[in-house]
N, C-alpha and C positions, 0 to 999 in steps of 0.2 A: 419432482426429483431435483435436488440441488446439484449444481455442477461441482466438480472436485475443487478443493481449496486451491490447488495449483494445477493448471491445465498441463497434462503430461506432454502433449505435442509441442506446446510453446516452450516448456522447460528443456525438452530434448533438443529442439532446434537451437535454442540459445547455447546449449553445451556444444553442439556440433559447430556452430559458427564462431563462437568466442573461445571455445576450449574449456574442458571441465575444470582445470585448475583456476582459470580466470573467473569462471562462474562462482567458484568457492569464494574468491575475493569480492566479487560483486555482491553476493549474498551477505557476506560479513559487513560490507559497507552499508547495505540496505538495512540490516538489522541494527546497526549502530545509528543510522541517520533517521529512520522512520519514527522512532519515539519522539524525536525533536519536531518532526513534521506534525505529529499528532498534538504535541504541546503547543505548537505554533497555531494550529487550528483553534484550540481551546482558548488560547490567549487572545487571538484575533476576535473570537466570538465574544469574549468578555469585554474587550475594548470597542466592540462594534465597528471593527476595521474591516470593511467588506473586501477591499483590495488585497490586504494581507491574507485574509481568509481564502480568497480565490487562489492566490499564488500557492499557498500551502497545500490546498486541495489538489491543485494541478500537479504539483511536484509528487505528491503521494500517488496520484493516479498514474502518472507516467512511469514511476518506478515500479509500481505494482504490475502494470501491463508487461514490463520487460520480462518478468519471471512467470507470467501466466497466472497471476493472482487475479483472475477475472472479476470475481465478486467484489474484492476489495477495490479494484480499479473502478468498477461501476459505481460503487458507493461513493468513492472520492469524486468521480465525475459528476454525480448528482449534486454533491455539495458545491463543486466548482461552478456548475451552471445555475444552481438554485440560490446561491448567495447565503448570507448569514442564516443559520438555523433559528427557528423560533424558540427552541429549548435545547437541552443537552442530549436528548435521546439519540439523534443521529450521530453525534460524536461518540457516545457510549457504544453504539452498535458498530461504528467504525473501529473503535479500539478493540472490541471483542473479536471482530473479524481479523484485525491485524495480529492478534495473539494466535489465532488459528493458522494464519499464513506463516508467521514466524516459526511456529512449531513444525509445520510441514516443510518449510525450506531447510530448517536445521536437519530434519530427518533425511531429506533428499541429498544434501551435501555430505552427510555422514555415510550415506549409501550403503 
């Protein structure tokens, strides 16, 4: 059984500690910045720039974990620790998971 796209307990805790209105702002910022992180991963992969790749994966991991996007965070962590991917498949899977996370976050903040 797959975990939920967004861990409800983590998201609720974030709302309680940061405030629901601020979480809406955080989600908007993440949805604006994450596509750039995904592009940076792809660009770093193409350029074979392992350090740039690691930093982009780290940023995506950290941001994902903030919202309880555990699967996306885990996938980004694996890329961060594993270095440059041998092919585009892991980046494609990451982009697909991001799309699921983005949809789930949008639904949660519309509530």
